[in-house]
BAFIRO-925936 format. One record per residue: residue number from 1; residue in one letter; x, y, z of N, C-alpha, C, O, CB in turn. Coordinates in Angstrom, 2 decimals. Each point is the difference from the previous one (the first is absolute). Glycine has a CB too. Example, Ala and Ser with C-alpha at 12.3 -4.5 7.8 and 13.67 -1.06 7.14 Angstrom:
{pt 1; 'A'; {13.19; -5.69; 7.80}; {-0.89; 1.19; 0.00}; {0.90; 1.20; 0.00}; {1.04; -0.02; 0.66}; {-2.93; -1.15; 0.59}}
{pt 2; 'S'; {1.54; 2.22; -1.97}; {0.82; 1.19; 0.06}; {-0.77; 1.09; 0.73}; {0.51; 1.11; 0.17}; {0.67; -1.74; -2.32}}
END
This chain:
{pt 1; 'M'; {19.60; -3.29; 5.00}; {-0.45; -0.43; 0.91}; {-1.08; -0.32; -0.94}; {-0.17; 0.80; -0.92}; {1.18; 0.26; 3.08}}
{pt 2; 'E'; {-2.07; -2.47; -2.07}; {-0.52; -0.41; -0.97}; {-1.28; 0.75; 0.11}; {-0.14; 0.62; 1.05}; {1.42; -2.77; -1.23}}
{pt 3; 'P'; {-2.45; 2.24; -0.88}; {-1.37; 1.48; 0.41}; {-0.15; -0.78; 0.97}; {0.22; 0.35; 1.16}; {-1.79; 0.94; -3.17}}
{pt 4; 'R'; {1.16; -2.49; 1.65}; {-0.97; -0.93; 1.00}; {0.24; 0.20; 1.57}; {-1.00; -0.04; 0.72}; {1.05; -1.82; -2.57}}
{pt 5; 'E'; {1.28; 2.08; 2.47}; {0.91; 0.47; 0.85}; {-1.06; 1.47; 0.84}; {-0.28; -0.03; 1.19}; {2.93; -1.00; -3.06}}
{pt 6; 'L'; {-3.09; 2.21; 0.88}; {-0.40; 1.19; -0.35}; {-2.30; -0.38; 0.79}; {-0.94; 0.60; 0.52}; {3.78; 0.01; -3.63}}
{pt 7; 'F'; {-2.53; -1.63; 2.74}; {-1.56; 0.47; 0.56}; {-0.62; -0.31; 1.04}; {-1.22; 0.11; -0.11}; {0.90; -0.12; -1.63}}
{pt 8; 'P'; {0.85; -0.49; 3.14}; {0.16; 0.81; 0.43}; {-0.21; 1.15; 1.19}; {-0.75; 0.27; 0.94}; {0.89; -1.41; -2.74}}
{pt 9; 'A'; {1.16; 1.69; 1.04}; {0.02; 1.85; 0.11}; {-0.59; 0.78; -0.33}; {0.03; 1.21; 0.24}; {1.30; -1.33; -0.31}}
{pt 10; 'V'; {-2.22; -0.72; -0.78}; {-0.67; 0.66; -1.33}; {-1.43; 0.11; 0.81}; {-0.63; 1.02; 0.26}; {2.05; -2.24; -2.78}}
{pt 11; 'L'; {-1.66; 0.12; 2.79}; {-1.27; 0.28; 0.69}; {-0.27; 0.11; 1.96}; {-0.97; -0.16; 0.74}; {0.40; -1.20; -3.34}}
{pt 12; 'A'; {1.95; 1.71; 2.78}; {-0.25; 0.69; 1.53}; {-0.20; 1.43; -0.20}; {-0.74; 0.62; 0.76}; {2.25; -2.22; 0.54}}
{pt 13; 'Q'; {-0.71; 2.34; -2.55}; {-0.28; 1.49; 0.08}; {-1.40; 0.08; -1.07}; {-0.49; 1.06; -0.39}; {3.42; -0.09; 0.87}}
{pt 14; 'F'; {-3.35; -2.10; -0.78}; {-2.07; 0.30; -0.39}; {-0.33; -0.53; 0.89}; {-0.96; -0.64; -0.44}; {0.27; 0.47; -1.85}}
{pt 15; 'R'; {0.81; -0.14; 3.71}; {-0.45; -0.79; 1.60}; {-0.61; 1.56; -0.43}; {-1.06; 0.41; -0.48}; {3.00; -2.58; 2.73}}
{pt 16; 'A'; {-0.13; 3.07; -1.63}; {0.27; 1.57; 0.54}; {-0.74; 0.45; 0.08}; {-0.72; 0.41; 0.91}; {2.09; 0.03; -1.48}}
{pt 17; 'R'; {-1.33; -0.41; -0.82}; {-0.38; 1.63; -0.28}; {-1.37; -0.42; -1.12}; {-0.51; -1.12; -0.02}; {3.53; 2.73; 0.18}}
{pt 18; 'R'; {-3.49; -0.36; -1.11}; {-0.75; 0.22; -0.85}; {1.31; -0.06; -1.29}; {1.12; 0.49; -0.03}; {-3.37; 0.95; 1.67}}
{pt 19; 'C'; {1.41; -2.36; -2.74}; {1.24; 0.50; -0.66}; {-1.07; -0.70; -1.82}; {-0.86; -0.88; -0.12}; {4.02; 0.51; 2.74}}
{pt 20; 'L'; {-2.40; 1.47; -3.83}; {-0.59; -0.75; -0.70}; {1.24; -0.21; -0.79}; {1.06; 0.62; -0.10}; {-3.57; 0.05; 0.32}}
{pt 21; 'L'; {1.70; -2.47; -1.11}; {1.71; -0.12; -1.21}; {-0.98; -0.28; -1.18}; {-0.24; -1.07; -0.56}; {2.82; -0.44; 2.03}}
{pt 22; 'V'; {-3.11; 2.84; -1.72}; {0.00; -0.51; -1.87}; {1.35; -0.75; -0.75}; {1.21; 0.21; 0.08}; {-2.71; 2.12; -0.40}}
{pt 23; 'L'; {0.52; -3.49; -0.59}; {0.19; -1.29; -0.80}; {-0.08; 1.14; -1.58}; {-0.69; 1.03; 0.04}; {-0.79; -3.73; 1.87}}
{pt 24; 'D'; {1.94; 2.47; -2.66}; {-0.37; 1.16; -1.93}; {0.59; -0.98; -0.30}; {1.00; -0.44; 0.56}; {-0.81; 3.32; -1.02}}
{pt 25; 'N'; {-0.95; -3.48; -0.77}; {0.58; -0.75; -1.39}; {0.55; -1.02; 0.69}; {1.15; -0.42; -0.09}; {-0.54; 2.24; -1.67}}
{pt 26; 'L'; {-1.86; -2.35; 2.78}; {0.99; -1.94; 0.20}; {-0.14; -0.89; -1.03}; {0.85; -0.83; -0.32}; {-1.35; 0.52; 2.70}}
{pt 27; 'E'; {-1.22; 0.56; -3.25}; {-0.47; -0.82; -1.21}; {1.64; 0.54; -1.02}; {-0.32; 0.34; -1.13}; {-3.34; -0.20; 1.38}}
{pt 28; 'S'; {4.27; -0.11; -0.15}; {1.70; 0.12; -0.34}; {0.45; -1.31; 0.16}; {0.75; -0.29; -0.93}; {-0.22; 2.62; 1.80}}
{pt 29; 'V'; {-0.75; -3.61; 0.28}; {1.47; -0.71; 0.60}; {-1.00; -0.50; 0.45}; {0.04; -0.44; 1.15}; {2.35; 1.55; -0.67}}
{pt 30; 'L'; {-3.79; -1.20; -1.36}; {-1.64; -1.64; -0.43}; {0.63; -0.22; -0.36}; {0.77; 0.80; -0.54}; {-2.96; -0.88; 0.05}}
{pt 31; 'A'; {2.41; -1.70; 0.49}; {-0.41; -1.14; -0.30}; {-0.29; -0.30; -1.50}; {-0.54; 1.09; -0.21}; {-0.20; -0.97; 2.46}}
{pt 32; 'T'; {0.69; -0.66; -3.30}; {-0.73; 0.02; -0.92}; {-0.19; -1.22; -0.42}; {1.18; -0.33; -0.14}; {-0.64; 2.31; -0.26}}
{pt 33; 'G'; {-1.41; -3.30; -0.05}; {-0.72; -1.01; -0.59}; {-0.84; -0.77; 1.15}; {-1.02; 0.40; 0.57}; {2.86; -0.56; -2.51}}
{pt 34; 'P'; {-1.28; -0.83; 2.10}; {-0.09; 0.07; 1.20}; {-0.21; -0.01; 1.63}; {-0.78; -0.37; 0.87}; {0.98; 0.48; -2.72}}
{pt 35; 'Q'; {0.70; 0.36; 1.69}; {0.27; 1.08; 1.38}; {0.02; 0.83; 0.49}; {0.68; 0.38; 0.95}; {-0.21; -0.99; -1.03}}
{pt 36; 'A'; {-1.99; 1.48; -1.09}; {-0.28; 1.24; 0.41}; {-0.89; -0.21; 0.64}; {-0.79; -0.93; 0.20}; {1.49; 2.07; -1.64}}
{pt 37; 'G'; {-0.35; 0.73; 2.06}; {-0.35; -0.04; 2.03}; {0.91; -0.12; 1.19}; {-0.19; 0.07; 1.21}; {-1.52; -1.21; -1.94}}
{pt 38; 'R'; {2.96; 0.90; -0.18}; {1.00; -0.39; 0.85}; {0.89; 0.66; 0.02}; {0.04; 0.74; -0.98}; {-0.51; -2.42; 0.85}}
{pt 39; 'L'; {0.96; 1.75; 0.55}; {1.62; 1.41; 0.07}; {1.16; -1.39; -1.34}; {0.02; -1.23; 0.02}; {0.16; 2.84; 4.35}}
{pt 40; 'R'; {0.33; -0.92; -5.01}; {0.87; -0.85; -0.46}; {0.97; -0.41; 1.37}; {-0.15; 0.44; 1.14}; {-0.06; 0.66; -3.78}}
{pt 41; 'E'; {1.20; -2.05; 2.18}; {0.35; -0.76; 0.86}; {1.93; 0.18; 0.31}; {0.71; -0.92; 0.38}; {-3.26; -0.69; -1.24}}
{pt 42; 'E'; {3.20; 3.61; 0.43}; {0.30; 0.25; 0.34}; {-0.64; 0.98; 1.03}; {0.72; 0.96; 0.29}; {0.48; -2.01; -1.94}}
{pt 43; 'Y'; {-2.66; 0.97; 2.36}; {-0.16; 0.58; 0.14}; {-0.49; -0.39; 0.89}; {-0.84; 0.70; 0.57}; {1.18; 0.18; -2.07}}
{pt 44; 'A'; {-0.02; -2.08; 1.92}; {-0.02; -0.60; 0.80}; {-0.54; 0.47; 1.73}; {-1.12; -0.03; 0.52}; {2.77; -0.79; -2.54}}
{pt 45; 'D'; {-0.38; 1.21; 2.49}; {0.38; 1.66; 1.18}; {-2.22; 0.58; 0.30}; {-0.61; -0.27; 1.03}; {4.36; 1.90; -3.10}}
{pt 46; 'Y'; {-4.26; -1.00; 1.08}; {-0.04; 1.28; 0.04}; {-1.60; -0.49; -0.17}; {-0.88; 0.79; 0.34}; {3.43; 0.75; -1.27}}
{pt 47; 'E'; {-2.85; -2.59; 0.50}; {-0.77; -1.78; -0.23}; {-0.30; -0.26; 1.41}; {-1.15; -0.29; 0.30}; {2.65; -0.99; -2.41}}
{pt 48; 'T'; {-0.39; 1.37; 3.22}; {-0.10; -0.59; 1.47}; {-0.13; 1.38; 1.07}; {-0.25; 0.07; 1.21}; {1.93; -2.47; -1.89}}
{pt 49; 'F'; {-1.38; 3.47; -0.40}; {0.03; 1.43; 0.96}; {-1.83; 0.29; 0.31}; {-0.75; -0.03; 0.98}; {3.50; 1.44; -2.45}}
{pt 50; 'L'; {-2.87; -1.13; 0.06}; {-1.78; -0.16; 0.21}; {-1.01; -1.09; 1.01}; {-1.00; 0.03; 0.72}; {1.52; 0.64; -3.21}}
{pt 51; 'D'; {0.23; -1.36; 2.11}; {-0.97; -1.03; 1.14}; {0.62; 0.21; 1.10}; {-0.76; 0.00; 0.97}; {0.05; -1.95; -2.26}}
{pt 52; 'V'; {1.73; 2.12; 1.51}; {-0.28; 1.14; 1.60}; {-0.12; 0.76; 0.48}; {-0.31; 0.10; 1.19}; {0.71; -0.58; -0.97}}
{pt 53; 'V'; {-0.20; 1.25; -0.97}; {-0.66; 1.87; 0.04}; {-1.91; -0.36; 0.51}; {-0.52; 0.03; 1.11}; {2.53; 1.45; -4.10}}
{pt 54; 'T'; {-2.41; -1.70; 2.07}; {-1.12; -0.52; -0.90}; {-0.96; -1.11; 1.59}; {-1.10; 0.28; 0.49}; {2.99; -0.40; -3.89}}
{pt 55; 'S'; {-1.13; -0.83; 3.73}; {-0.69; -0.84; 0.90}; {-0.02; 0.11; 1.46}; {-0.77; -0.55; 0.79}; {1.17; -0.67; -2.49}}
{pt 56; 'A'; {1.14; 2.48; 2.10}; {0.13; 0.46; 1.57}; {-1.02; 1.35; 0.17}; {-0.63; 0.77; -0.72}; {3.45; -1.63; 0.96}}
{pt 57; 'E'; {-2.55; 0.60; 1.27}; {-1.10; 1.49; 0.49}; {1.69; 0.13; -0.21}; {0.98; -0.72; -0.12}; {-4.00; 1.02; 2.27}}
{pt 58; 'H'; {2.54; 1.64; -2.07}; {0.22; 1.06; 0.01}; {-0.43; 1.03; -0.81}; {-0.51; -0.19; -1.11}; {1.80; -0.90; 1.98}}
{pt 59; 'R'; {-0.96; 2.99; 0.03}; {-0.21; 0.59; 0.14}; {-0.63; 0.75; -2.11}; {-0.85; 0.73; -0.50}; {2.49; -1.24; 3.72}}
{pt 60; 'S'; {-0.54; -0.30; -3.62}; {0.48; 0.78; -2.20}; {-0.90; 0.13; -0.30}; {-0.97; 0.34; 0.69}; {2.59; -1.35; -1.92}}
{pt 61; 'Q'; {-1.56; 0.60; -0.70}; {-0.69; 0.48; -0.82}; {0.45; -0.43; -1.16}; {0.56; 0.95; -0.55}; {-1.10; 0.67; 1.82}}
{pt 62; 'V'; {0.59; -2.86; -2.15}; {0.99; -0.32; -0.75}; {-1.25; 0.33; -1.48}; {-1.14; -0.39; -0.26}; {3.22; -1.71; 2.15}}
{pt 63; 'L'; {-1.33; 2.78; -2.40}; {-0.78; 0.31; -0.97}; {0.29; -0.47; -1.63}; {1.07; 0.34; -0.49}; {-1.40; 1.47; 2.29}}
{pt 64; 'I'; {-0.43; -2.42; -2.46}; {1.34; -0.57; -1.49}; {-1.76; 0.32; -1.13}; {-1.22; -0.09; 0.06}; {4.05; -3.14; 1.17}}
{pt 65; 'M'; {-1.66; 3.61; -2.17}; {-0.03; 1.03; -1.13}; {0.08; -0.36; -0.84}; {1.13; -0.46; -0.21}; {-0.52; 1.68; 0.91}}
{pt 66; 'T'; {-1.52; -1.35; -1.77}; {0.36; -0.71; -1.27}; {-0.14; 1.58; -1.60}; {-0.97; 0.71; 0.27}; {-0.42; -3.98; 1.21}}
{pt 67; 'G'; {1.83; 3.56; -2.29}; {-0.64; 1.44; -0.93}; {-1.25; -0.93; -0.53}; {-0.93; 0.65; -0.48}; {3.44; 1.12; -0.63}}
{pt 68; 'K'; {-2.69; -3.51; 1.12}; {-0.68; -0.33; -0.39}; {-1.59; 0.36; 0.19}; {-0.80; -0.24; -0.90}; {2.83; -0.94; 0.82}}
{pt 69; 'C'; {-2.36; 1.67; 1.10}; {-1.42; 0.54; 0.62}; {0.53; 1.04; 0.97}; {1.10; 0.38; 0.42}; {-2.66; -2.67; -0.53}}
{pt 70; 'R'; {0.13; 2.63; 0.30}; {0.02; 0.73; 1.54}; {-0.70; -0.46; 1.12}; {-0.99; -0.73; 0.11}; {1.18; 2.50; -1.25}}
{pt 71; 'P'; {0.58; -1.15; 2.01}; {-0.60; -1.08; 1.12}; {-1.35; 0.92; 0.61}; {0.06; 1.22; -0.14}; {2.66; -2.57; 1.01}}
{pt 72; 'T'; {-3.78; 0.82; -0.29}; {-0.84; 0.27; 0.21}; {-0.14; -0.30; 2.55}; {-0.36; -1.09; 0.47}; {-0.35; 0.48; -4.45}}
{pt 73; 'C'; {0.93; 1.33; 4.53}; {0.30; -0.30; 1.63}; {-1.26; 0.78; 0.74}; {-0.33; 1.17; 0.14}; {3.31; -1.21; -0.27}}
{pt 74; 'T'; {-3.40; -0.98; 0.46}; {-1.26; -0.01; 1.57}; {1.48; -0.35; 0.79}; {0.97; -0.73; -0.15}; {-4.27; -0.65; -0.44}}
{pt 75; 'G'; {2.83; 2.28; 1.39}; {0.73; 0.24; 1.48}; {1.11; -0.77; 0.05}; {0.67; 0.81; -0.64}; {-2.64; -0.43; 1.88}}
{pt 76; 'T'; {3.04; -1.61; -0.93}; {1.18; 0.65; 0.46}; {0.71; -1.00; -0.88}; {1.04; -0.58; 0.30}; {-1.40; 1.70; 2.29}}
{pt 77; 'A'; {-0.56; -1.32; -4.13}; {0.09; -1.18; -0.48}; {-0.04; 0.33; -2.12}; {-1.04; 0.34; -0.56}; {-0.40; -1.64; 3.55}}
{pt 78; 'C'; {2.13; 1.20; -3.37}; {0.19; 0.18; -1.48}; {0.24; -0.66; -1.10}; {1.11; -0.40; -0.36}; {-0.68; 1.62; 1.31}}
{pt 79; 'A'; {-1.59; -1.38; -1.58}; {0.36; -1.45; -1.66}; {-0.22; 0.50; -1.18}; {-0.81; 0.84; -0.40}; {-0.12; -2.89; 1.35}}
{pt 80; 'C'; {1.89; 1.34; -1.56}; {-1.06; 0.30; -1.14}; {-0.86; -0.86; -1.21}; {-0.78; 0.59; -0.74}; {2.29; 1.08; 1.28}}
END
């Protein structure tokens, strides 16, 4: 099964339940140079997944952590 085939099932769970997905150390898969700020090519499915869960309506939260900063949270959102 391809990772992208799992996205609808994960999204269904995010809609049915309140889930917390914590992605830590995400900077380790970031590209450098002209592609800086995007995930490296071999992690394209992760980037697509993040696009899906951050743009779709659901009851869950996605927290992206990095050792580079301490997040500041207000309401339901946290950012560095």
